[in-house]
C-alpha positions as a Markdown table, in Angstrom:
| # | Residue | x | y | z |
|---|---|---|---|---|
| 1 | Met | -29.3 | 67.7 | -20.6 |
| 2 | Ala | -25.2 | 69.1 | -22.5 |
| 3 | Asn | -22.7 | 66.9 | -22.6 |
| 4 | Thr | -21.8 | 66.0 | -19.5 |
| 5 | Ile | -19.3 | 64.1 | -17.7 |
| 6 | Leu | -20.2 | 62.2 | -14.7 |
| 7 | Val | -17.0 | 61.8 | -11.7 |
| 8 | Gly | -16.9 | 60.1 | -8.5 |
| 9 | Ala | -16.0 | 62.4 | -5.9 |
| 10 | Gln | -14.7 | 59.9 | -3.2 |
| 11 | Trp | -13.2 | 56.6 | -3.6 |
| 12 | Gly | -15.7 | 54.6 | -5.8 |
| 13 | Asp | -18.8 | 53.3 | -5.7 |
| 14 | Glu | -20.9 | 56.0 | -5.0 |
| 15 | Gly | -23.5 | 54.8 | -6.8 |
| 16 | Lys | -22.4 | 56.2 | -10.2 |
| 17 | Gly | -24.3 | 53.4 | -12.0 |
| 18 | Lys | -28.0 | 54.8 | -10.8 |
| 19 | Ile | -27.2 | 58.4 | -11.6 |
| 20 | Ile | -25.6 | 57.2 | -15.2 |
| 21 | Asp | -28.8 | 55.3 | -16.0 |
| 22 | Phe | -31.3 | 58.0 | -14.4 |
| 23 | Leu | -29.6 | 61.1 | -16.5 |
| 24 | Thr | -29.5 | 58.5 | -20.0 |
| 25 | Glu | -32.7 | 59.1 | -20.3 |
| 26 | Lys | -32.3 | 62.7 | -21.4 |
| 27 | Ala | -29.0 | 61.7 | -23.2 |
| 28 | Asp | -28.6 | 60.2 | -26.5 |
| 29 | Leu | -25.5 | 58.5 | -25.9 |
| 30 | Val | -22.9 | 57.1 | -23.1 |
| 31 | Val | -19.2 | 57.3 | -23.3 |
| 32 | Arg | -16.9 | 54.9 | -21.0 |
| 33 | Ser | -14.0 | 56.6 | -20.9 |
| 34 | Gln | -11.0 | 54.3 | -18.0 |
| 35 | Gly | -10.9 | 51.7 | -16.1 |
| 36 | Gly | -11.7 | 47.8 | -16.6 |
| 37 | Asn | -13.8 | 44.8 | -14.9 |
| 38 | Asn | -12.2 | 46.0 | -11.8 |
| 39 | Ala | -15.2 | 47.9 | -11.4 |
| 40 | Gly | -19.1 | 47.7 | -10.8 |
| 41 | His | -22.2 | 49.8 | -11.5 |
| 42 | Thr | -25.2 | 48.3 | -10.0 |
| 43 | Val | -28.5 | 49.8 | -11.5 |
| 44 | Ile | -32.1 | 48.5 | -10.3 |
| 45 | Val | -34.9 | 49.0 | -13.4 |
| 46 | Ala | -38.5 | 47.9 | -12.2 |
| 47 | Gly | -36.9 | 45.7 | -9.3 |
| 48 | Lys | -34.4 | 43.3 | -11.1 |
| 49 | Lys | -31.0 | 44.0 | -10.7 |
| 50 | Tyr | -28.2 | 44.6 | -13.3 |
| 51 | Val | -24.3 | 44.8 | -12.9 |
| 52 | Leu | -22.0 | 46.3 | -15.3 |
| 53 | His | -18.5 | 45.8 | -15.6 |
| 54 | Leu | -17.2 | 47.2 | -18.7 |
| 55 | Ile | -20.6 | 48.0 | -20.8 |
| 56 | Pro | -21.7 | 51.8 | -19.7 |
| 57 | Ser | -25.4 | 51.7 | -18.2 |
| 58 | Gly | -27.0 | 53.1 | -20.9 |
| 59 | Ile | -27.6 | 50.0 | -21.9 |
| 60 | Leu | -30.0 | 49.5 | -20.4 |
| 61 | Arg | -32.4 | 52.1 | -22.1 |
| 62 | Pro | -33.8 | 51.2 | -25.7 |
| 63 | Gly | -32.2 | 53.7 | -28.4 |
| 64 | Lys | -29.6 | 54.9 | -26.7 |
| 65 | Met | -26.0 | 54.5 | -28.4 |
| 66 | Cys | -23.2 | 53.4 | -25.9 |
| 67 | Val | -19.3 | 53.4 | -26.7 |
| 68 | Ile | -16.2 | 52.0 | -24.9 |
| 69 | Gly | -13.6 | 54.7 | -25.0 |
| 70 | Asn | -10.2 | 54.4 | -25.8 |
| 71 | Gly | -9.3 | 55.0 | -22.6 |
| 72 | Val | -10.9 | 51.7 | -21.5 |
| 73 | Val | -8.8 | 48.1 | -20.8 |
| 74 | Ile | -10.6 | 45.4 | -21.9 |
| 75 | Asp | -10.5 | 41.4 | -21.2 |
| 76 | Ala | -12.5 | 39.8 | -23.7 |
| 77 | Val | -13.6 | 37.2 | -21.8 |
| 78 | Ser | -14.9 | 39.3 | -19.1 |
| 79 | Leu | -17.0 | 41.7 | -21.6 |
| 80 | Ala | -18.0 | 38.3 | -24.0 |
| 81 | Gly | -19.4 | 37.2 | -20.7 |
| 82 | Glu | -21.4 | 40.4 | -20.0 |
| 83 | Ile | -22.9 | 40.8 | -23.5 |
| 84 | Glu | -24.3 | 37.3 | -23.2 |
| 85 | Gly | -25.4 | 37.8 | -19.8 |
| 86 | Leu | -27.6 | 41.0 | -20.3 |
| 87 | Arg | -28.8 | 39.2 | -23.4 |
| 88 | Lys | -30.0 | 36.4 | -21.1 |
| 89 | Gln | -31.5 | 38.9 | -19.2 |
| 90 | Gly | -33.2 | 40.4 | -21.9 |
| 91 | Ile | -31.2 | 43.4 | -22.9 |
| 92 | Arg | -30.4 | 44.0 | -27.0 |
| 93 | Val | -26.6 | 44.5 | -27.4 |
| 94 | Thr | -25.6 | 44.7 | -30.8 |
| 95 | Pro | -23.2 | 46.7 | -32.8 |
| 96 | Lys | -26.1 | 49.1 | -33.4 |
| 97 | Asn | -26.2 | 50.1 | -30.0 |
| 98 | Leu | -22.8 | 49.3 | -28.6 |
| 99 | Met | -19.3 | 50.4 | -30.2 |
| 100 | Ile | -16.2 | 49.7 | -28.8 |
| 101 | Ser | -12.8 | 51.3 | -29.4 |
| 102 | Asp | -10.4 | 49.5 | -31.6 |
| 103 | Cys | -7.5 | 51.3 | -30.0 |
| 104 | Ala | -8.6 | 50.3 | -26.4 |
| 105 | His | -5.5 | 48.0 | -24.7 |
| 106 | Leu | -6.8 | 44.7 | -23.8 |
| 107 | Thr | -6.0 | 42.7 | -20.5 |
| 108 | Leu | -5.1 | 39.1 | -20.9 |
| 109 | Pro | -4.6 | 36.2 | -19.0 |
| 110 | Ser | -1.0 | 37.0 | -18.5 |
| 111 | His | -2.0 | 40.1 | -16.4 |
| 112 | Arg | -4.6 | 39.1 | -14.3 |
| 113 | Ala | -1.6 | 36.7 | -13.1 |
| 114 | Leu | 1.1 | 38.5 | -12.4 |
| 115 | Asp | -1.4 | 41.6 | -10.7 |
| 116 | Arg | -2.4 | 38.2 | -8.3 |
| 117 | Ala | 1.2 | 37.1 | -8.0 |
| 118 | Lys | 2.2 | 40.5 | -7.9 |
| 119 | Glu | 0.0 | 41.1 | -4.8 |
| 120 | Val | 0.7 | 37.7 | -2.5 |
| 121 | Ala | 4.8 | 38.8 | -2.9 |
| 122 | Lys | 3.4 | 42.6 | -1.4 |
| 123 | Gly | 2.3 | 40.5 | 1.4 |
| 124 | Lys | 0.7 | 43.3 | 4.4 |
| 125 | Gly | 2.1 | 45.7 | 2.3 |
| 126 | Lys | -0.3 | 45.2 | -0.8 |
| 127 | Ile | -2.2 | 47.6 | -2.5 |
| 128 | Gly | -5.7 | 45.8 | -2.4 |
| 129 | Thr | -6.0 | 45.3 | -5.9 |
| 130 | Thr | -9.3 | 43.3 | -7.4 |
| 131 | Gly | -6.5 | 40.6 | -8.8 |
| 132 | Arg | -8.3 | 41.8 | -12.7 |
| 133 | Gly | -4.9 | 42.5 | -14.2 |
| 134 | Ile | -5.8 | 46.3 | -14.4 |
| 135 | Gly | -2.4 | 47.5 | -13.2 |
| 136 | Pro | -0.3 | 45.3 | -15.4 |
| 137 | Thr | -2.6 | 46.1 | -18.8 |
| 138 | Tyr | -1.8 | 49.9 | -18.0 |
| 139 | Ser | 1.8 | 49.7 | -17.3 |
| 140 | Glu | 2.2 | 47.7 | -20.5 |
| 141 | Lys | 0.6 | 50.4 | -22.4 |
| 142 | Ala | 2.6 | 53.1 | -20.9 |
| 143 | Ala | 5.1 | 51.1 | -21.9 |
| 144 | Arg | 4.5 | 51.1 | -25.4 |
| 145 | Thr | 4.3 | 47.1 | -25.3 |
| 146 | Gly | 0.7 | 46.5 | -24.8 |
| 147 | Leu | -1.8 | 45.0 | -26.9 |
| 148 | Arg | -5.0 | 46.9 | -28.5 |
| 149 | Thr | -8.3 | 45.9 | -29.6 |
| 150 | Gly | -7.6 | 46.3 | -33.1 |
| 151 | Glu | -5.5 | 43.6 | -33.6 |
| 152 | Leu | -8.9 | 41.0 | -32.6 |
| 153 | Leu | -9.5 | 41.9 | -36.5 |
| 154 | Asn | -6.2 | 39.8 | -37.7 |
| 155 | Pro | -7.0 | 36.5 | -35.5 |
| 156 | Ala | -4.1 | 34.7 | -36.8 |
| 157 | Arg | -1.1 | 37.5 | -35.7 |
| 158 | Phe | -3.4 | 38.1 | -32.4 |
| 159 | Ala | -3.1 | 34.1 | -31.3 |
| 160 | Lys | 0.8 | 34.1 | -32.1 |
| 161 | Arg | 0.8 | 37.5 | -29.9 |
| 162 | Leu | -1.1 | 36.3 | -27.3 |
| 163 | His | 0.8 | 32.9 | -27.1 |
| 164 | Asp | 4.1 | 34.6 | -27.2 |
| 165 | Arg | 3.2 | 37.4 | -24.2 |
| 166 | Leu | 1.3 | 34.2 | -21.5 |
| 167 | Thr | 4.9 | 31.8 | -22.5 |
| 168 | Glu | 6.7 | 35.3 | -21.4 |
| 169 | Ala | 4.2 | 35.7 | -18.2 |
| 170 | Asn | 5.1 | 32.1 | -17.4 |
| 171 | Ala | 8.4 | 32.6 | -17.1 |
| 172 | Gln | 8.2 | 35.6 | -15.0 |
| 173 | Leu | 5.6 | 33.8 | -12.6 |
| 174 | Lys | 8.3 | 30.8 | -12.6 |
| 175 | Thr | 10.4 | 32.9 | -11.0 |
| 176 | Met | 7.9 | 34.9 | -8.5 |
| 177 | Gly | 6.9 | 30.6 | -7.5 |
| 178 | Ala | 3.9 | 31.3 | -8.8 |
| 179 | Ala | 1.5 | 28.8 | -10.2 |
| 180 | Pro | 2.0 | 28.7 | -14.3 |
| 181 | Ile | -0.8 | 29.9 | -16.6 |
| 182 | Asn | -2.5 | 27.0 | -18.5 |
| 183 | Ile | -2.3 | 28.8 | -22.2 |
| 184 | Ala | -4.1 | 26.4 | -24.2 |
| 185 | Ala | -6.9 | 26.4 | -22.3 |
| 186 | Glu | -6.8 | 30.9 | -22.1 |
| 187 | Ser | -6.1 | 30.8 | -25.2 |
| 188 | Lys | -8.9 | 29.1 | -26.5 |
| 189 | Ala | -11.4 | 31.2 | -24.3 |
| 190 | Tyr | -9.4 | 34.2 | -25.2 |
| 191 | Leu | -10.1 | 33.9 | -29.0 |
| 192 | Ala | -13.6 | 32.6 | -28.8 |
| 193 | Ala | -13.9 | 35.5 | -26.6 |
| 194 | Ala | -12.4 | 37.9 | -29.5 |
| 195 | Lys | -15.1 | 36.7 | -32.1 |
| 196 | Val | -17.7 | 38.2 | -29.9 |
| 197 | Ile | -15.6 | 41.3 | -29.7 |
| 198 | Ala | -14.9 | 42.2 | -33.3 |
| 199 | Pro | -17.8 | 43.4 | -34.9 |
| 200 | Phe | -18.0 | 46.0 | -32.5 |
| 201 | Leu | -13.9 | 47.4 | -32.7 |
| 202 | Ala | -14.3 | 51.1 | -34.7 |
| 203 | Asn | -12.9 | 54.4 | -34.7 |
| 204 | Thr | -15.0 | 56.1 | -31.9 |
| 205 | Val | -13.3 | 59.0 | -31.7 |
| 206 | Val | -14.5 | 60.0 | -34.9 |
| 207 | Phe | -18.0 | 58.5 | -34.4 |
| 208 | Ile | -18.0 | 60.4 | -30.8 |
| 209 | His | -17.6 | 63.8 | -32.7 |
| 210 | Glu | -19.9 | 63.0 | -35.4 |
| 211 | Met | -22.5 | 62.6 | -33.1 |
| 212 | Leu | -21.5 | 65.7 | -31.3 |
| 213 | Asp | -21.6 | 68.0 | -34.2 |
| 214 | Gly | -25.4 | 66.5 | -34.7 |
| 215 | Lys | -25.9 | 68.2 | -31.6 |
| 216 | Thr | -26.1 | 65.0 | -29.3 |
| 217 | Asp | -26.2 | 65.2 | -25.9 |
| 218 | Val | -23.3 | 63.2 | -24.3 |
| 219 | Leu | -23.2 | 61.7 | -20.9 |
| 220 | Phe | -19.3 | 60.4 | -20.4 |
| 221 | Glu | -19.1 | 57.6 | -17.8 |
| 222 | Gly | -15.5 | 56.8 | -16.1 |
| 223 | Ala | -14.9 | 54.4 | -13.1 |
| 224 | Gln | -13.9 | 54.0 | -9.1 |
| 225 | Gly | -13.5 | 57.8 | -8.0 |
| 226 | Thr | -11.2 | 60.7 | -7.6 |
| 227 | Phe | -9.1 | 59.5 | -4.7 |
| 228 | Leu | -8.4 | 56.2 | -6.8 |
| 229 | Asp | -7.0 | 58.4 | -9.8 |
| 230 | Ile | -3.2 | 57.6 | -10.4 |
| 231 | Asp | -2.3 | 61.5 | -10.3 |
| 232 | His | -4.7 | 62.5 | -7.6 |
| 233 | Gly | -5.6 | 59.8 | -5.7 |
| 234 | Thr | -4.4 | 58.5 | -2.3 |
| 235 | Tyr | -1.0 | 57.2 | -4.2 |
| 236 | Pro | 0.0 | 54.3 | -3.9 |
| 237 | Tyr | -3.3 | 52.8 | -3.0 |
| 238 | Val | -5.1 | 53.5 | -6.1 |
| 239 | Thr | -6.1 | 52.5 | -9.7 |
| 240 | Ser | -4.0 | 52.7 | -12.7 |
| 241 | Ser | -5.9 | 54.9 | -14.8 |
| 242 | Asn | -7.3 | 59.3 | -14.1 |
| 243 | Thr | -10.4 | 58.3 | -12.7 |
| 244 | Thr | -10.8 | 62.4 | -13.1 |
| 245 | Ala | -13.0 | 64.6 | -15.3 |
| 246 | Gly | -9.5 | 65.3 | -17.6 |
| 247 | Gly | -10.0 | 61.3 | -18.1 |
| 248 | Ala | -12.9 | 61.8 | -19.5 |
| 249 | Cys | -11.7 | 63.4 | -22.3 |
| 250 | Thr | -8.6 | 61.6 | -22.9 |
| 251 | Gly | -9.7 | 58.1 | -22.9 |
| 252 | Ser | -12.6 | 59.4 | -25.7 |
| 253 | Gly | -10.5 | 61.5 | -27.4 |
| 254 | Val | -12.9 | 64.8 | -27.0 |
| 255 | Gly | -11.3 | 68.3 | -26.3 |
| 256 | Pro | -12.7 | 69.9 | -22.7 |
| 257 | Asn | -13.9 | 72.5 | -24.8 |
| 258 | Arg | -17.2 | 70.3 | -25.8 |
| 259 | Ile | -17.9 | 69.4 | -22.2 |
| 260 | Asp | -20.8 | 71.2 | -20.8 |
| 261 | Lys | -20.9 | 70.5 | -17.2 |
| 262 | Val | -19.1 | 68.1 | -14.3 |
| 263 | Leu | -21.2 | 66.4 | -11.8 |
| 264 | Gly | -20.1 | 64.4 | -8.7 |
| 265 | Thr | -21.4 | 61.6 | -7.4 |
| 266 | Ile | -21.0 | 61.2 | -3.3 |
| 267 | Lys | -22.8 | 59.0 | -1.0 |
| 268 | Ala | -24.4 | 60.6 | 1.9 |
| 269 | Tyr | -21.4 | 59.1 | 3.9 |
| 270 | Thr | -18.0 | 57.7 | 2.7 |
| 271 | Thr | -16.7 | 54.1 | 1.4 |
| 272 | Arg | -13.8 | 52.8 | 0.4 |
| 273 | Val | -12.3 | 49.3 | -1.2 |
| 274 | Gly | -9.0 | 47.9 | -0.4 |
| 275 | Glu | -5.5 | 49.2 | 1.7 |
| 276 | Gly | -4.5 | 52.6 | 2.7 |
| 277 | Pro | -5.6 | 56.1 | 4.6 |
| 278 | Phe | -9.1 | 56.4 | 5.8 |
| 279 | Pro | -10.0 | 59.1 | 7.8 |
| 280 | Thr | -13.1 | 59.2 | 8.4 |
| 281 | Glu | -13.4 | 55.5 | 9.0 |
| 282 | Asn | -15.4 | 54.4 | 11.6 |
| 283 | Glu | -16.0 | 50.4 | 12.7 |
| 284 | Ala | -19.2 | 51.2 | 14.2 |
| 285 | Leu | -20.7 | 52.9 | 11.1 |
| 286 | Gly | -19.4 | 49.9 | 8.6 |
| 287 | Glu | -21.3 | 47.4 | 11.6 |
| 288 | Phe | -24.5 | 49.2 | 10.7 |
| 289 | Leu | -24.0 | 49.4 | 7.6 |
| 290 | His | -23.3 | 45.9 | 6.2 |
| 291 | Gly | -26.2 | 44.7 | 9.1 |
| 292 | Leu | -28.8 | 46.3 | 7.3 |
| 293 | Gly | -27.1 | 44.5 | 3.3 |
| 294 | Arg | -25.2 | 47.6 | 2.1 |
| 295 | Glu | -22.0 | 48.0 | 1.0 |
| 296 | Phe | -20.4 | 44.8 | -0.5 |
| 297 | Gly | -18.3 | 45.1 | -3.7 |
| 298 | Ala | -20.6 | 44.7 | -6.9 |
| 299 | Thr | -17.4 | 43.2 | -8.6 |
| 300 | Thr | -15.9 | 41.1 | -5.8 |
| 301 | Gly | -18.8 | 40.9 | -3.1 |
| 302 | Arg | -16.1 | 42.3 | -0.3 |
| 303 | Ala | -17.2 | 44.4 | 2.3 |
| 304 | Arg | -16.5 | 48.2 | 2.3 |
| 305 | Arg | -14.8 | 49.9 | 4.7 |
| 306 | Cys | -17.4 | 52.5 | 6.2 |
| 307 | Gly | -17.2 | 56.0 | 7.7 |
| 308 | Trp | -18.4 | 59.6 | 8.2 |
| 309 | Phe | -19.0 | 62.3 | 5.0 |
| 310 | Asp | -15.6 | 63.7 | 4.2 |
| 311 | Ala | -16.1 | 67.2 | 3.1 |
| 312 | Val | -12.5 | 67.8 | 3.3 |
| 313 | Cys | -11.8 | 64.8 | 0.4 |
| 314 | Val | -14.9 | 66.2 | -1.8 |
| 315 | Arg | -13.6 | 69.6 | -1.5 |
| 316 | Tyr | -10.5 | 68.7 | -3.0 |
| 317 | Ala | -12.4 | 66.7 | -5.6 |
| 318 | Gly | -14.6 | 69.9 | -6.7 |
| 319 | Ile | -11.2 | 71.4 | -7.6 |
| 320 | Val | -9.6 | 68.3 | -9.4 |
| 321 | Asn | -12.6 | 68.1 | -11.7 |
| 322 | Gly | -13.9 | 71.2 | -12.2 |
| 323 | Ile | -16.8 | 69.7 | -10.8 |
| 324 | Asp | -20.6 | 72.4 | -11.1 |
| 325 | Glu | -23.0 | 70.3 | -9.4 |
| 326 | Leu | -23.4 | 67.7 | -7.0 |
| 327 | Ala | -25.3 | 64.1 | -6.7 |
| 328 | Val | -26.0 | 63.2 | -3.0 |
| 329 | Thr | -26.9 | 58.9 | -3.2 |
| 330 | Asn | -27.2 | 56.4 | -0.2 |
| 331 | Val | -29.4 | 59.5 | 2.0 |
| 332 | Asp | -31.7 | 56.3 | 2.8 |
| 333 | Gly | -28.4 | 54.1 | 4.2 |
| 334 | Leu | -28.7 | 57.0 | 6.9 |
| 335 | Asp | -32.8 | 57.2 | 7.8 |
| 336 | Thr | -32.4 | 55.6 | 11.5 |
| 337 | Met | -29.3 | 57.5 | 12.5 |
| 338 | Glu | -29.6 | 59.5 | 15.9 |
| 339 | Thr | -26.3 | 61.7 | 15.0 |
| 340 | Ile | -24.2 | 62.0 | 11.9 |
| 341 | Asn | -21.6 | 62.9 | 12.0 |
| 342 | Val | -19.8 | 65.2 | 9.1 |
| 343 | Cys | -16.0 | 66.0 | 8.6 |
| 344 | Val | -15.4 | 69.6 | 7.9 |
| 345 | Ala | -11.4 | 69.8 | 7.6 |
| 346 | Tyr | -8.0 | 67.5 | 9.1 |
| 347 | Lys | -6.3 | 68.6 | 12.5 |
| 348 | Leu | -2.5 | 67.3 | 11.2 |
| 349 | Gly | -0.4 | 68.0 | 14.6 |
| 350 | Lys | -1.0 | 71.5 | 15.7 |
| 351 | Lys | -2.4 | 72.6 | 12.0 |
| 352 | Arg | -5.8 | 73.1 | 10.4 |
| 353 | Leu | -6.1 | 71.8 | 6.9 |
| 354 | Asp | -8.9 | 72.2 | 4.5 |
| 355 | Tyr | -8.3 | 69.9 | 2.0 |
| 356 | Pro | -6.1 | 66.7 | 1.9 |
| 357 | Pro | -2.2 | 66.1 | 2.3 |
| 358 | Thr | -0.5 | 64.7 | -0.9 |
| 359 | Asp | 1.7 | 62.6 | 1.2 |
| 360 | Ile | 0.5 | 59.2 | 2.2 |
| 361 | Asp | 1.5 | 59.1 | 5.6 |
| 362 | Ala | 0.6 | 62.6 | 6.6 |
| 363 | Leu | -2.4 | 61.8 | 5.2 |
| 364 | Ala | -2.9 | 58.7 | 7.5 |
| 365 | Gln | -1.6 | 61.4 | 10.6 |
| 366 | Cys | -4.6 | 63.1 | 9.8 |
| 367 | Glu | -7.7 | 63.5 | 12.3 |
| 368 | Pro | -10.9 | 64.2 | 11.6 |
| 369 | Ile | -12.8 | 67.4 | 12.6 |
| 370 | Tyr | -16.6 | 66.8 | 12.7 |
| 371 | Gln | -19.8 | 68.8 | 12.8 |
| 372 | Thr | -22.6 | 66.8 | 14.3 |
| 373 | Phe | -26.0 | 66.9 | 12.5 |
| 374 | Pro | -29.5 | 65.5 | 14.0 |
| 375 | Gly | -30.4 | 62.3 | 11.9 |
| 376 | Trp | -33.6 | 63.1 | 10.7 |
| 377 | Lys | -35.5 | 59.7 | 12.1 |
| 378 | Lys | -37.9 | 58.7 | 9.2 |
| 379 | Asp | -37.8 | 56.6 | 6.3 |
| 380 | Thr | -37.0 | 58.5 | 3.3 |
| 381 | Thr | -37.1 | 55.5 | 0.4 |
| 382 | Ala | -40.9 | 56.7 | -0.4 |
| 383 | Ala | -39.8 | 60.8 | -1.5 |
| 384 | Lys | -40.8 | 62.2 | -4.7 |
| 385 | Lys | -39.5 | 65.8 | -4.6 |
| 386 | Trp | -37.4 | 67.5 | -2.5 |
| 387 | Ser | -40.5 | 69.0 | -0.4 |
| 388 | Asp | -40.9 | 65.4 | 0.9 |
| 389 | Leu | -38.0 | 64.8 | 2.5 |
| 390 | Pro | -37.6 | 65.2 | 6.3 |
| 391 | Pro | -36.6 | 68.7 | 7.5 |
| 392 | Lys | -33.4 | 67.4 | 9.1 |
| 393 | Cys | -32.4 | 65.5 | 5.9 |
| 394 | Arg | -32.4 | 68.8 | 3.8 |
| 395 | Thr | -30.8 | 71.0 | 6.3 |
| 396 | Tyr | -27.7 | 68.2 | 6.2 |
| 397 | Leu | -27.8 | 67.7 | 2.5 |
| 398 | Gln | -27.9 | 71.4 | 1.9 |
| 399 | Ala | -24.6 | 71.9 | 4.5 |
| 400 | Ile | -22.3 | 68.9 | 3.0 |
| 401 | Ala | -23.1 | 70.7 | -0.5 |
| 402 | Lys | -21.8 | 73.9 | 0.9 |
| 403 | Leu | -18.9 | 72.7 | 2.7 |
| 404 | Cys | -18.0 | 71.0 | -0.7 |
| 405 | Arg | -18.7 | 74.2 | -2.4 |
| 406 | Ala | -20.8 | 72.9 | -5.4 |
| 407 | Lys | -24.6 | 73.4 | -6.5 |
| 408 | Leu | -26.8 | 70.1 | -5.6 |
| 409 | Ser | -28.8 | 68.9 | -7.8 |
| 410 | Ile | -29.8 | 65.2 | -7.9 |
| 411 | Val | -30.8 | 63.7 | -4.2 |
| 412 | Ser | -30.7 | 59.6 | -4.5 |
| 413 | Val | -33.1 | 57.8 | -1.8 |
| 414 | Gly | -32.6 | 53.9 | -2.7 |
| 415 | Pro | -31.8 | 51.9 | -5.9 |
| 416 | Gly | -34.3 | 52.1 | -8.3 |
| 417 | Arg | -34.7 | 54.8 | -11.2 |
| 418 | Glu | -37.8 | 56.2 | -9.6 |
| 419 | Gln | -36.1 | 57.1 | -5.9 |
| 420 | Thr | -34.1 | 59.5 | -7.5 |
| 421 | Ile | -34.9 | 63.6 | -7.1 |
| 422 | Leu | -33.8 | 65.9 | -9.6 |
| 423 | Leu | -33.8 | 69.2 | -7.3 |
């Protein structure tokens, strides 16, 4: 399979978990490189649903090794719960198939409390975070005051540092008029979770390189999508990490010369969660998709904002990430549409734009220029190969790939592993 970075080329929720699970059949090692438990990957295997937040999707396949890299921020309570939840579903999770970087930063109860309090304080100017403490964790990392997972190997010292952090946070929360943290309860829960996490900790950089030197095929998995990237996304309505292909290298300790391919995952339409401009947003399409039971967040349950496929954004994602190939998901969501719109360019005043403006106010003023395609009006969920897809569906997929200037390589027509077409 070669060493592959898989990235979301929209605003996240592109179906990366399903594509990762599909690709893992031919990979030996799956590495999660950034983000926290604010994101979720939903994978359906043999009709059984698994929702993953921090653990790479490769955990669902026997014989595969998974790594949570140094670029990830880890809420120990959430991760311990995820491990236990998978075990209850019959999935083996041990240090023999999961390794966690001892340099990853810890998301503490203080980060969660401050995240929620700051969002409330912003009022209408809120970012739309999940309140999971991801932003404050990365802020402390950048300020060089954060705690890392390696701290968990010295329980007595960590307990004191955790208590000190929660005490400091309570003083700050008081000035914000927010409820204080129950230090005793939160400390007890976190320290119990830390005991679960500690056996998995190791220097993952060395391990990954040993695997690479052994000719292992490695799949690098990220969270969110390109337009939530802290540098290249629709700032400030972004996450706090680098969700692009470069982030996979820094978040795992692997040099770019070891990467063979970048695969971009996109939906056959566009969605986003949270606040911020969304040029192709279409309320009627959103109501239609929600009516089908689609487009609700795996982590929060929030209804996603929905819109037509935006080739302008994905084209830009292609150059930022160096996307070689595209995996298109949720094609079956459009099966009953009479006509389908695709945004091929933006109109900003009298200007036509082929790439999105970086200024957030300018992006909010952009109007989509659409090309309309006829719908295929046929069920695609049973398609097993390219030729099984309706001709109009194939035309649509080829057109959006051409507009995005990348090669079409995977088409997903449903949540199951078997509902995946490899071109």
